[in-house]
VMD Tcl script that draws the C-alpha trace (Angstrom):
set ca {
  {3.82 22.96 -11.44}
  {5.72 20.00 -12.93}
  {6.90 18.85 -9.50}
  {3.35 18.96 -8.16}
  {2.12 16.84 -11.09}
  {4.98 14.40 -10.53}
  {4.19 14.26 -6.79}
  {0.52 13.56 -7.59}
  {1.64 10.79 -9.96}
  {3.75 9.27 -7.16}
  {0.69 9.39 -4.87}
  {-1.33 7.59 -7.57}
  {1.40 4.95 -7.83}
  {1.53 4.68 -4.04}
  {-2.25 4.23 -3.80}
  {-2.15 1.60 -6.56}
  {0.60 -0.23 -4.68}
  {-1.39 -0.18 -1.44}
  {-4.51 -1.45 -3.22}
  {-2.45 -4.22 -4.82}
  {-1.12 -5.22 -1.40}
  {-4.60 -5.37 0.11}
  {-6.43 -6.99 -2.81}
  {-3.61 -8.71 -4.70}
  {-4.27 -12.01 -2.94}
  {-7.71 -12.07 -4.52}
  {-6.12 -11.40 -7.91}
  {-3.67 -14.24 -7.27}
  {-6.66 -16.50 -6.68}
  {-7.65 -15.85 -10.30}
  {-4.10 -15.66 -11.71}
  {-1.88 -17.79 -9.42}
  {1.40 -16.70 -11.04}
  {0.71 -13.19 -9.76}
  {1.55 -14.53 -6.30}
  {5.26 -14.32 -7.19}
  {4.85 -10.54 -7.32}
  {2.24 -10.14 -4.61}
  {3.85 -12.14 -1.77}
  {7.01 -9.97 -1.62}
  {4.94 -6.80 -1.80}
  {2.62 -7.67 1.06}
  {5.56 -8.87 3.17}
  {7.36 -5.58 2.44}
  {4.34 -3.50 3.47}
  {3.69 -5.57 6.59}
  {7.33 -5.07 7.54}
  {7.10 -1.34 6.95}
  {4.01 -1.08 9.15}
  {5.17 -3.36 11.96}
  {8.76 -2.11 12.12}
  {7.85 1.56 11.73}
  {9.78 2.17 8.52}
  {8.75 4.69 5.90}
  {8.05 3.70 2.31}
  {10.56 5.13 -0.19}
  {7.64 6.44 -2.24}
  {6.78 8.73 0.67}
  {10.28 10.24 0.60}
  {10.04 10.72 -3.17}
  {6.65 12.37 -2.93}
  {7.72 14.68 -0.09}
  {10.80 15.71 -2.05}
  {8.73 16.53 -5.14}
  {6.17 18.47 -3.08}
  {8.94 20.50 -1.44}
  {10.41 21.35 -4.85}
  {7.01 22.30 -6.26}
  {5.87 24.56 -3.41}
  {6.22 27.73 -5.48}
  {2.98 27.68 -7.45}
  {-0.44 26.24 -8.18}
  {-3.42 25.78 -5.93}
  {-3.02 25.67 -2.18}
  {-4.59 22.22 -1.98}
  {-4.97 19.74 -4.83}
  {-7.54 16.97 -5.19}
  {-4.86 14.42 -4.46}
  {-3.63 16.26 -1.37}
  {-7.14 16.75 -0.05}
  {-8.78 13.36 -0.75}
  {-6.14 10.70 -1.44}
  {-3.30 11.60 0.93}
  {-5.46 11.02 4.04}
  {-6.18 7.51 2.74}
  {-2.47 6.75 2.51}
  {-1.42 8.62 5.63}
  {-4.14 8.14 8.28}
  {-2.39 10.49 10.69}
  {-3.74 13.29 8.46}
  {-7.27 12.20 9.42}
  {-6.40 12.19 13.12}
  {-4.65 15.51 13.85}
  {-3.99 14.40 17.44}
  {-1.83 11.62 16.10}
  {-2.13 8.09 14.83}
  {-0.57 5.88 17.46}
  {2.21 3.44 16.64}
  {0.03 0.52 17.72}
  {-2.40 1.29 14.87}
  {0.38 0.80 12.33}
  {1.34 -2.49 13.97}
  {-2.29 -3.63 13.73}
  {-2.39 -2.59 10.06}
  {0.69 -4.75 9.45}
  {-0.86 -7.67 11.30}
  {-4.08 -7.24 9.30}
  {-2.12 -7.28 6.00}
  {-0.29 -10.44 7.08}
  {-3.44 -12.13 8.38}
  {-5.65 -11.35 5.40}
  {-3.06 -12.43 2.88}
  {-2.07 -15.45 4.97}
  {-5.67 -16.66 4.89}
  {-5.95 -16.06 1.16}
  {-2.72 -17.90 0.40}
  {-3.60 -20.81 2.69}
  {-6.83 -21.22 0.74}
  {-4.98 -20.85 -2.56}
  {-2.45 -23.49 -1.48}
  {-5.24 -25.87 -0.45}
  {-6.97 -25.31 -3.80}
  {-3.71 -26.03 -5.60}
  {-3.16 -29.24 -3.58}
  {-6.70 -30.43 -4.33}
  {-6.14 -29.86 -8.04}
  {-2.90 -31.85 -7.95}
  {-4.72 -34.69 -6.21}
  {-7.32 -34.89 -9.00}
  {-4.78 -36.08 -11.57}
}
mol new
graphics top color blue
foreach p $ca { graphics top sphere $p radius 0.5 }
foreach p [lrange $ca 0 end-1] q [lrange $ca 1 end] { graphics top cylinder $p $q radius 0.2 }
display resetview
């Protein structure tokens, strides 16, 4: 039971990380210093998606789930509703092609690139007003 709870906590952390990657640029618009944390995270995730790597949190979660397989419900809320959000191949039993992951990586780079270009322009305009 403890391993299942820990695995669910890792999934929650993983989901939070993914949400930060996607929406962190908007947060950096409000709090520019947050960019020092957000830029490396979105570059990391884009690299994972484009290069086909697997996030270390996935390995940790899988290890905890394997250790906790002895008891509890057959399917938890997290396993049923949140895991398919993090691992789209669970939504598409026939497979989630490699090109989709590359496009996800390109989307992450493009969205955050646009946000940071605008943030940089805003910063330059503010410097010019002094």
